[in-house]
C-alpha positions in Angstrom: -18.8 18.1 22.0 -17.0 15.5 20.0 -14.8 12.8 21.5 -11.1 13.3 21.1 -9.5 10.7 18.9 -6.5 8.9 20.0 -3.0 9.4 18.7 -3.1 5.9 17.1 -6.2 6.9 15.1 -4.7 10.0 13.9 -1.5 8.2 12.8 -3.1 5.1 11.2 -3.1 6.4 7.5 0.4 7.6 7.9 1.6 4.4 9.6 -0.1 2.5 6.7 1.8 4.5 4.2 5.0 3.9 6.0 4.3 0.2 6.1 3.5 0.1 2.4 6.8 2.4 1.6 8.9 0.1 3.8 7.5 -3.2 1.9 8.1 -1.4 -1.4 11.8 -0.7 -0.4 12.3 -4.2 0.7 11.0 -5.5 -2.7 13.2 -3.1 -4.4 16.4 -4.3 -2.3 15.4 -7.9 -3.1 15.4 -7.3 -6.6 18.6 -5.1 -6.7 20.5 -8.0 -4.7 19.5 -10.3 -7.2 20.2 -8.4 -10.4 22.4 -5.5 -9.3 21.3 -3.4 -12.1 19.8 -0.4 -10.4 19.2 2.1 -13.0 18.8 -0.1 -16.1 15.2 -1.3 -15.4 12.1 0.9 -15.4 10.4 -1.3 -12.9 13.1 -0.9 -10.5 12.7 2.9 -10.7 9.1 2.6 -10.2 9.6 0.5 -7.0 12.3 2.7 -5.7 10.7 6.1 -6.3 7.2 5.0 -5.4 8.3 3.5 -2.2 10.4 6.5 -1.3 7.3 8.7 -2.0 5.0 6.6 0.0 7.5 6.7 3.0 7.9 10.4 2.7 4.1 11.0 2.8 3.6 8.5 5.6 6.4 10.3 7.7 4.9 13.6 7.0 1.4 12.4 8.0 2.7 11.0 11.2 4.6 14.1 12.1 1.7 16.2 11.6 -0.4 13.9 13.7 2.1 14.1 16.6 2.4 17.8 16.3 -1.5 18.1 16.3 -1.7 15.7 19.3 0.9 17.8 21.2 -0.9 21.0 20.3 -4.2 19.5 21.6 -2.5 18.1 24.7 -0.8 21.4 25.6 -3.9 23.4 25.2 -5.8 21.6 28.0 
C-alpha cells in the first residue's frame, strides 16, 4: 500500500508553472509599459505567448490535481 500524497505535492509542478507564467507576464507588462509597442517586437511576442502558455498549462495541471484529490477523497 502506497502512502497517499498531499494536495500540495500533486499541485507543485502546476503551481511552479503558474508562478513562471505570472513572472513572464509581469516582465511583458514592464516592457510594454516602457515601450508601448505591443506587436512590433518579436521578443514581446515570445514573452506574452510563452507566459500565457505556461499559465494555461499550470492552471490545467492544478485543476486536474484538485479533481483527482476530490475523487480520491470522495471514494473513501
